[in-house]
N, C-alpha and C positions, 0 to 999 in steps of 0.2 A: 453332955454337948457332944456332938458328932466330929471327928476328927477332921480336921483341915484338908489334910493328905490322903489321897484313897490308898487302900491298903491293896495288896495283891490280890485277896480274896474277892475283892469289889469287880475284878475284871472276869471272875468264874461264877457260873451260874449252877445249883443244885442240880443233880441229875435224878430223875425219878426212874427208880429200876422197874419199868413195865416190862419192856422186851428188848432185843438186841437191837432191832430196825430203829426205834425210838431213839435207841443209845446213840447208836452211828450218826442219827440226823442232827441230835443236841449237840455232840460234839464239833460236827461240820459246822452248825451255827456258830459254836463258842470260838472256833478257830479265827473267825474274823475280828473277835473280840481279844486279843491277845497283847494290844496294847501297840502295835506296828502297823506302819502304813502299808498299802500295797506297794509304793513306790521303795519303801525301805525294805521290803521282803525281796523284791524283784533286783535291787541294787546288792542284796547280799547272795542273793542265787546265781546273777549273772553280773559281776561286775564290770565295769568298764573304766577307761583311763579318766581321770578327773580333768577338769579345764585346767590349761598349761597355759603358762605366762612366762616368757623368756626372761631370764635373769641378765642376761647380755644380748649384745645384737649380734644376730646371725646373719651372714653375708648369701643373699640367692646366688646359685652358680648353676652352670650346665654342668653334666657329668663329665663332659670333654675336658672342663679346664680345671678338674680335681686335682690337688697335688697331696701325697702322701705324707700325712703329718698331723700335728695338733692344729686344728682351725675350727671355729663355728660356723659351720655353714647349712643352709637349707636346701634342699633338694628335693625336685618334683619329678616325678615319672610314672609310668604304668607297669605293672605287675606282669611280667612274660612267662614266669615260672615260680612255683614255690612248693616246697614239702617239708616234712618234718625231719629235723635233722638227727641221724642215726647216733647214737652213741653220747647225746647231749646228757650231762651229770643232771641228776634230780636230787636237789637237797631236801633235809628231813624237816627244817624248820618251817614256819607258817608262809616267811615271806620270801622264801629261797625261791630259787628258778626250778620250775618243774620241767621244762622243755624249751625248745630252740626252733622257730621256724627260718628256714633258708629261703629268702626271698630275692629274686632277682628281677631289679627294676630297669627300665629302659627310658631315655628321652629321645629326642631327635638327634643328638650327638653321640650318645654311649650307652653303657649298661654297666651297673656295678652290683653287688651283693650285699644284702643286709642280714645280718644274724639277729634276729627280733627274738629276746629272751622273754620268757612270760612266767608268770606264777598262777595267778587267780584269772586274769583277765583273758577273754577268749576273741581272738582276732577273726573276723569272719571274711577271710580273703577269698578273692576270688583273680581268675586270669582276665588282663584287661583293665582292673580296675587302677582309678588315678589316685597316687598317694603322695604325700608330703613326708620327708624324713628330717628331722632337726639331729645334728650328731656334732659332739667336739672334736672328732678324731676320725682320719681315714687312713688306712694302712694297705700296704700292696698285700695281694691275694697269692696264696701260694700256688705254683704252677699245677698242682694237682686238682684244684678245686676251681680252677678257670674254666667257666661253663661257655661263654661267648668269647669270641675274639677282641671284643671291644671291653671285657668286664675282667680287667685285671686290679681293680680296687674292691676294697671291702669294709665296712664297717661293723661292729657289734654295738648294740643298744639293748638297755633294759628299762625301758621307762616306768614300770612299776615303782622302782628303787632309785634310779638316776634322775634327779631332776634336770640335769643340763642336756638330755636327749628326749626325744619325744617321736611318735609315728601316728600319723592322721590319714584316714581314708576322706578324700575329698568329694564334694558334692560335685556331680557331672551335668548338671543342670543347664550351665552356661560354659562348661569345657569339653564338648564331647568330642571335640576335633584336637585336643593338645596332647602333644607327644606321641603321635600315632604314625609318622613318617618313618619309614625302615631306614636302618643304618645303610649307608653308602647309597641311597637311591638318589637318583638326579632325574628329574623331570625330562621325557622324551628319550631316556637311555634304558637299556635293558638292566633290571636289578642282576649284580654278580651273584653267580651259583643258583638263580632261579631256574626250575625246570618242570616240565609237566608231570602230573601224577604217573602217568605210564612210564616215562624216562627213570624217574625215581623207584618206582617198583621194579624195573628190569636190573639196573645196575646202577643208578643213581644216588642210593641209598648210602653207598662207599664214598663218595665225593665229599670231602672235607668242606665245611661250611655249605652244604648243599641245603636248597630251600624250595618250598612246595607252596603254591598259592591253590586254596581248596575253599568250597563253599560246603555249609553243614546242608546234608539232606534230610535226615531223621536224627531223633534224638531218642536213644534208649533209655529205659527205667535204670535207677539204681538197686544194684544188686550185691547182696553180701555173700562171698564166698570163701572156702576154707583152703587154704595154703598147703604143699606138701608139709610143711613144718608143724601143722595143726592151728595157723594163727588164721581169724576171721578178719578180712578186710573187704571193704567197698568198692566197686566199681561201676563206671557206667560207659556203654558203649556208644559211639555216634559214628553215623554213615557220612562220610565226607566224599566229594567228587570235584572234578573240572571237565573241562571239553573232552579228555582222552581217556578217563579212567576212574574208576571209584573203589574205595577201600573203607575198612573199620578204624577207625581210631578210639582207644581206649584210655580213659582218665581214672585214675585211683585216689582213694582215700579222700582228703580235703578238697582236690582240685574238681571232685564231682559237682559240686554245688556252682562251678563257674558257668554251667548249662543253662543255670535257670533265666537268664536274659538272652539265649541264643535262639535264634527265629531260622527255621528250615528254608532253605531256598532265598536268604537274605544274609546270613551272616558269614563272614569271609574270614578265613583264618591264614596267616601267614606263619608256616612252621619250618623251623631253622633247627637242624642239629637231629633229627628224629632218626628212628630205626625204623625197619622194615622187616615182617616176617609174613611168610606164604607158606606154612604148613596145610592149615585146613581152609583159610581165606586171607586174602590179603588184608594185613593189619600194620597199622603205623602206631609204633610205640614211642611215648614220650617219657624221657629220663631226665636226670639232673642237667645233663648237658643241652636240652632241648630249649626251644623259647617258642611261645605261642603267642601271635601279636593278632588282637580281635580288630577286624574292619581297617586294616591299615590304609593309609593316605598316599596311594598310588593309583595309578590310571588301570593297570591291569585289573586291580580289585573291581573298580566300578564297571569294566568289562565283565567279568566272570559274575557278578551281581546281576547285571542285564540279562546274560546268558541264563542263569539260574532261572530269572523271572518268565522268560521267555517260554523255558519248559514246562511252565506250569498252563500254559495257554496252548489250545489246538491249535495246530498250523491248517492253513487252509489249503484244500487239496490240490486246486489249480488257480493259483492267485491271478486276476486279471491283469492285462499288460497296462501301465500307465500310458497312454497314447501321447499326452501332452508334458510329460515330465521332461524330455531330452530333446535337443534340438539336434535331430539327425542330420537334416540338410546341410547345416552349418558343420557339423562334423565331416562331413564327407567332402566338402568343397573347401577345409580348412586348410592352410599351406603347411602346417607341421602336423602330422597325423602319426599318434603313438601306438606303438605295439607292445602291449602288456604280457606279463605271465602272470600268474595268481601271486606270486611274492611281491611283485610291484604294486599290484592292486591294495594287497594288504598292508604295503608301506603308505601308500597314498592314503588309504581309509584311516589308519593309525593318525597320520600326521593332522590331517584336515576331515574329521569323521563327519562335520557337518557341510560339507560341499559335495557338489556332484563330480562324477568322473564319468568320461566317455574315452573310449579308444578301441584297439581291434586285439584278439586274439587268436593265434594260428593254432589250430586243434585236429588230432586225427581220430575220426570215429572208431572206437575200440569196439563197441558191440552196439547192437540193435535188438529191440525186444518186440517189434512189430506183430510178428506171428504168436508170440508168448502172450502179449495183450490182448491181441484178438481173441485167442483162446479163450482167455478170462473176461472176454465182454468187458473190455476197460480201454480200447482206442481212443476214447474221449472222455471228459470227465469235468465236472464242476458241483457247486454247492448251492442248495436252496432249503431253507428253514434250519439251517445248519447240519445238514444231513448230505453226504456225500453221494453224487451221482455219477454212476460208470454205465458205458453203454457201446456199442460199436455203431452210433449212428449220432447224428449232428445235434440232436434234441433228443430230450427226456422227460418224461413226465414225473413230477415230485409228489410222493405219494401222502406229503403232509398237506399242501394246500393245493394239490391238483392241477398245478398250471404247467404249462409247457416251458422247460428251460434249455436254452441254446448251450451246446458244449462245447469246449476246446480241446484240442489234441493234448493227450496225456503228455505232460514234460518228462515222465519216467521213461520214455521210449528209449532213449538215447545213453548211451555209456561213452564218455569222452575223457582221455588222458590229455593233460595239456603239457609238453615239452617245456622245460626251462633249464637254462644253465646257472641261476642263481643257487648259492650254497644254503643249506637248510639252516635255521637258526634255534636255538634251543627251545624256545617258548614261541615259536611262530604258529607252525600249521594251521594253515588259513581258516582253521576251525574258527580264529576269531573272526572271518568274513562270513563264512558258512553256516557255523554253530552246530551243525545237525541235529536241527531241532526237531523236537517232538517224533522220534523214533516209533511211536505207536498210535501215529496218525491211521494209516490204513496198513493193510497186510504188505501193501506195494510200496511203503515207503523207503525202503532200503533198495530199491531197484535205481538203478543209474549211480553213476560216480565220475566226479571229475577230480582228476589227480595228476601231479608231477613230483618234481623231486623237491620242492618245497611246500606242499600243502594237498590239501583235498578238501572237497565239497562235493555233497550227495547231488545226484541229478535231478532232484526235486527242488534245489533250490536256484535254479534257471525259470526266469518268466519270460516266455517265449511271445513276440508278436505275431498275429496272424500272419503278415508278410512273409516273418522269417520262415515259419513252418512251410510256407507255399514255395520258398525259395530253395528250402531243403530237400523236400518231397517231390517238388513238381507239379503236386494237386492242392487244391483247395479241401478244407473239411469234408465238404460234401461228397467230392469226388473220392476221396481216399476211402470214406467209411463205406462206399459203394462198388469198390474194386475185389475183383475176383481173389481167393486167397493164392493163386498162382503169381497173380502179378504182384501182389503185397511181398511174397517170399521173393521174388526176382527183385525187388526194390531193395530188400533188406540186404540181399547178397550184393546187389551193384553199389552200394553206399559203404558196405562195411570196409575199414581202413581207409576209408578217402580221407583225404587232408582238406580243409575248408578254413575259411577266416570268417569270423563273427565280429561284428561291430556291438560291442557291449558297452551298457552304462551301469553304474552304481549310484544309490542315493540313499539317504537314511529313512525315506520312506517306504521303499522296498524291505526293511527290517531283515537285513542281512543277505539278500538274494542278489543276484546279477541278472540284469534286463538284456536279453539277446533282441537287439535292434533289427539285425537284418544278418543274411547268410551270403557271404560273397566266394565267388569259384575260387 
């Protein structure tokens, strides 16, 4: 009678010693019949924390409300920094701790440090992850271990051995905006310590609690390098930028995996406490005292993302003037007429970005490029079939559709500085308005600049009305293109350093440009 319980031999099959290839193939087939399911093998090779049920009641608290001492609390926040703690003791027993992760977690009120001990469980952490921490005790951090101004508390947990604590990575399908408000940020006000990337590269990296807001431009591959001590480490380089500068940010070891969900020209990073090196190329260094917030909930982040998205689009070489967008006659006859500076316009646009603004600008013509553009056959320009057209005439023939296209005066003829008495702000540079969009549109895209003490915008960021051009030059398009070179040179010298007043307007429909409605004497 056959035994009721199978023996160990029944799980194995005899092997025929034909050749080596057949033997290997049979061994591979046998390996799936060793008595263990695929789930059991996976759980042994890559163990995870078991489902946890609290044995007592844990109080949900904000980080700001934490008090050092024994108390069962549950906290939720986002990872802004993490690394392997150097010098963590490794036990020899199977359940002893094999290492410790130092994780900095932040919510909308503060930040604290979690010392996450582990034995066999691998925590796949990444920057920006939403996590929850259950802990029975919180203590004061040592002064040497405080990484952020608000992170003066620390807790140490070992979920694999201690049933009173737990660490969980939350599902962000419905929680994508939780805990994304920067510390100290108030709507409508400048975030303390925030500066441009260019200011940070020059001397701002030495400022205590300095912050930069950048957008991801490109993601490098993960590479393994050998340090001077002979140790192999993994790193990845990320190109970041804002409207003033660009640099390389390097992530090391376990933080390299954080870039898996980042998108170029879309992901915004708020970096605090970073270092800077400019030996070979501008480089941002992330250390244990830094924090990296992913897509922070702030207005400047929305603007920078829109700016980055516009860089991916090609700018129109000579945008048509919106005839019916502004009520010019009402502005001229109004009882109150506003004289703007660039900083004033920037402030109005930031306060009410969806409203129209119309007023006056007093400017001095610093430079005219009439003869230069005539030599380049680019006094007038427009687009047809997506192709820029340049000519020293009021019309040109499109080579794509062979239609005759009416051209307008090239807005890059004029170089204008705008005087102002408003002091500059750390994050202003009316680049917020002008954007310096698409420097690669044509070879002429950098000719012409509006600038003052508070900001600057390129001359191509002006949309001139035909009436404004005629009031400035005294000629229509046809008359100007038919003039002799001597008359054009005389006009250029006559208008140079002439002070004029512009009636300008701004609307979100202009995509960051100023409309010049009229030119007044």
